[in-house]
N, C-alpha and C positions, 0 to 999 in steps of 0.2 A: 322434621328434627326433634329429636327430646335429649334437652340440655342439665346439664346435672349442675345443681349449686350447691356449695359450703360456704362456712365460715370457721375459722381456725383460728388461736392462740386469743389474747386479752379481747374481751367486749370492747367497742369503742360506739361511739354515738355517728350514726351515719350508717350501719350496715343494714337496718331495716329499709333504709330509704333505698339506698341500692338494689337489695333484694328487689324492691316493689319495681326500680327502673325497668331489671331482668326480664322478671313476669310481661311487664306494658310492653317493650319492645320484643318478646319473643312473642307476643301474642299477635301482636299486628302482621306479622310471618307466618304466621298457622303454628308455629311450636307450640311445645309440650316443657314443663318447666318442672322438677323435681328435685324437691329440696332432700340434700344429706344432711343429717341431724350430728349435731357434735362432730363438725370438722372431718378430719381425716380419722377421725374413729369410725365414720358409717360404715364405708364400706371394709374395714378391719373384722367388723362383728355381725355383718352381714355372712349368715349361711344360706348359698343359694338352694339350697334345697328345704329349707327351714321359712314358710310366707310369713310368720308368724316376727321374726328376726327382721323381716325387710319390711314388714309393717312399722315397725318399732322403730326402725333407723331410718324412715325414708317421710317425708311428707310431700305430697301434689299441692303447688302452688298452682293457683289461678286468681284471675282479677278481682271477682268478689273477695275473696281468701286475704290477698295482700289490700286491701281497699284502707285501711287505717294504720297499717303496721310502722307507717312513717313519724308518725305523731308522738311516737316513744323512740328510746335508747335500747343499745340491746342489737340483741339479734333474735329473732323468734327461732331461729334453726337449734338454736344453743351451739356450742363451744369447747371445745379441748386443744392440748395441747399434742395430740400423738403425730408422732410420724411413723409411718409403718416402716419405713429403712431403718428402722432404731428401735425395734422392739426385743424388751427381753422374752425370754420363752415361756416364763413363769407368768407374763403378763399378758400372753395371751390366751383370747377367748378358747375353751375344749377344742372346738369343730378344727381350729388352725394349728393350737399346739401339737396335736400328733400328728402333724404332718412335719414335724422340724427335730432335728435330733439336737443342734447348736444350742448354745446357753444366747446368742444374741443372734437375732434372724432379720432379715430383707422383706419382707411379705409382700412385697408388690407384686409375683404372680397370681396370690391370690386376689389383689386388689383388682387385677385387670380381667379375673373370672367374674368378681361381683358385676363391675362394670358391664361387663356384657349380657351378663346375666340381666340386670337391670334396663336391657334394651337404651343405653347411653350412648349416642352420639357424640357429645363436647361435651366438656364439663368448666364450670366458670370457678375457682379459689377464688376468698378473700379473705386474707390474713398478712402478715409481718412474712419475715426474711424465712423461718423453718417450712412454715405451709406453703410459701409460694414457692422454695428449693423442692420441696417433692411434688410441688406440678411440673416443678421442670424436668424433674423427672420421670414423671409419665409420659409427657412429652418426647421422651427419648424413646419410649416404648409404643409411639404412634398414637397417642391418643391423644386428640384435639384438644387443646386444654389454652385460657385465657384468664390470665392470672390480675388481681387487682388488690393491689397495694394499699393496705392499711394498717397504723399503729398511732399512739399519740406520741410516739416516741418521734416521729416524723422521721426515721431513720434506715427506710428501704435504700439501698440506693440505688439509685437512677434517674431517679423522678424528684423533685421538687418538692413535693408534697404526696402526704397520705393521709385520707379520712379519717378523721378522730382529732386531728392535730388541733384544730383551731378552736375545736369546743373547750378540748382539755387544757387549753390554754386561757380564755376564758373563763372559764370554770375558776382555777389558780388566779388569775389577777383578783375576782372579785371575791375569792376568798383571802387571799394578803391584805386586799385592802380593807375588809370586814376587821380582820384580826390586828390589825392596826391601836383599835380601840380599846380595846384588853391591855394593848403590852404599853400603851399611851398610860390607862390608868394605876397599872403598878409599876411603870416604869421599868419593865422589865427588856432584854434582848428577845425579841421573837425569831425563831429558827424553823423555818418552811420548808419540810421534806417535801420534793415531787417526784413521781414515777419518770423515771424515763433512760432506764437499765446504763447499756455504756455510753449514750447521747446525752448531755444537756443542754440541749437542743430546749427543752420543753421548758427548762429552771432558768435557762438564759435569756429568752424571750418573754415568759412571768415576771422575770425578776428586771428587767426593761420596763416593762408596761408598768409594771404596780411601783417603777422606781423605787425598787427594794435599795438598801444600804448600802450589800455584800451577797455577791451569789456565789455561789463554788459550784463549780460543774465537774464533770466525769472525765472530761479532760485534761485539766490542769490540776498537779496533786496542790494540797493547800499546808502552805506552811503555817499549824493551829496559831501558833504562837503570836505570827504576824497577825493574822486574821481576828485573834481576840483584841489584838490593840486597835485596828482599827474600828471594830465595833462598841468597843470602849469610849474609843474618841468619837462616833458618828453618836453613838446618846447623851453625850455632854454636850454634843453640839445642837443636839434637838430641842427646841423650847418645851417640848411632850414629855423632853427624856425616856426618852424608848429609841430600838433601831430595830431595824429586819434584815435578814438572812435567810435568803433562797437557797436552798441543796438540793442537788439533783441526788438519786439515792445510788449513783455509779459513783459517786467522790468518793475520793479517797485524801483520807491525811501521808503527808509526804514518811516514806518508809512504813506505812502500812497498808493494807489490803480493803478489798471493797465488802463492804458488810451482808453477810449473806445469813439468810436464817431457813431451818430444816433441814432436811435432809433432798437427796437431789430425787424428781420422779423418773418413773418410768422411762423416759426421755432424755434426762440425764440433766433437765432444769431445775436450778433452785431459786430461792428466793431472795431477791436484793429487800435490801431494808435496816435499816438503823445507825446508815450514818448522822439523821439530823440529831440525834440522842447522844449517840457520842461528840457531834463538833458541839452541841448545846451543855453535856458535860463539863468539858474541857475549855469550855468559855467560862462558865462559871470557876472553875476550879482557878484560873488563871486570872480574873480580873474581879468575884467578890460578888457579880452582878448577877441576878437570880436570872432563870430565862423560862421562855415559854416554849414546850416542847409542840409541835403540830406537824404530820405525817396528814397530808390530805387522800393520801393513796387511793381508794376504788372514786370517792365523792371527785375526782379530775373525770373518770370517762362515765360519769352514770349521767344517768335524764336523756333528756330530747338532742339532737345536732342542733348548733346554731346556724345561721341560714349559709355559711359559706361550706361546711359540710354536706349540709344536705345539697347545696349547687353540684360539690366535686362529686359525691355518692351518686346522682342523679347522670351525673355524664360519663362517670366511668363505667357504671352499668350498663348506658346505652349503648356508648361506643365498644364494650366487651360483643354483646350480640351483634353488634354492627362486624365488627374482626371476625367473626364464626361465620356470616351469613356472606361474607368477601371471601370465607374459604383459607381466612390466615388464622392460622392457631400458634402454637408456643410463642405467645406475645405476650406483654405484661401494660395492662394500660398506664400512665404517667403522664406528670406533666412538666413540660422545659424549660424554664426560658417565657412562660407565661400561654402555655398552647400545651395542647392535651395534642399526645403524641402514643405511638404503639412502638416499645420499647421489646428485645429479643428477653425471653422467658425466663432465663438465666441471669440476668444481670441483678436480681437480689445475692446473686451469687459470688461476681464480679468483685467485685470488693465491698468497702466499710463509709457509711455515710457516718460523719462527723463534725463537731463545731469547727467553722474555719477561724480556732483564734487568732492567730493573726490581725483576720479582719474585722471580726466582732469581739474581741477580749483584751481588758487590761490585764493580762496578766499578776503585775506589781501591787495592784489594786483591787482583783476581784471583783470587777464589776463589768457590766457589758459597756462595750464603746463602739459602735458601728465607727469604720474606720473610713468610708466613703459608703454612699448611699446611691447616688447614681450608679446603674448598674446591677446591682443588685435584685433578685428575685422579691415578691413582697414582701415575702416571708422572714428576709434578711439573712435566708440559711445560707 
């Protein structure tokens, strides 16, 4: 059997660990693994009639080749946010563009031709909602696919955990803790913005573990006057004369919208970011207290994975190959109630995973508040 493997969406620590696990498990079964570069952009850009394009967009993976890749973060296969079912004609490579006349195209017929030309018997797709939604689409086209959820936002519906979340929280807690020295030295309010898109879980857990004074999450619009008043009081009550506010990048002020930057890419994605500065500026205007604005951004998902992400990545990769060996496809690896399980591959598009506000957050105080620990999964989400 010949398996194709790809990583799509944002990079996270643990991807290389997962790739290595797939290669090792496949080798035990005498199978071959072919890496597809830059996510779903690979089958979109490969021209079966052009051997050079195949060489440029694929990478044969062997045990000697992957020997050390788990020691670093990111992905050796590189990544993109490409979705072959949502492509504008002007963004298509020439060998595909001339096949279509409509402005927006679903290039799945071409993708299927490439999968056949590469001799792939199955695919393993590692990614978030968008990447995995296209994996589910290919399963409907009778391509054996197993999906593996990864995102530091931990927001893939159906699974309690996604590769990358633990490391992102660890990095963020360390950064917030370190920033206290500068905030205290200058007697300021530190406003720290974290990645998280439409889910506030990364900010919530970081704020909880780093003992931030206040936490603004995407699920609860902010009364900026009330938040400013509370941060001013937090600073006054602190002997070191500072306060810390952690903000999810998807947070909004009451009556406002999410802070977005730049134009949408070819697949309709726009970058979030800037709400931390917006909140910091408003708090300064309302309190007169100087602000330290810090966006952790890509630092949250840089560097090698922590032990928990290594373990989950290895387990997901191994499990994905085992599912294919059992002739079980159209599935997603997942963790539910502490157990590794396989869910239908279209699970990520069946709902949205968000913070359980009533169980985990004090809306009036803008703080994490765990109503009950017993019975919750390990990360309290």
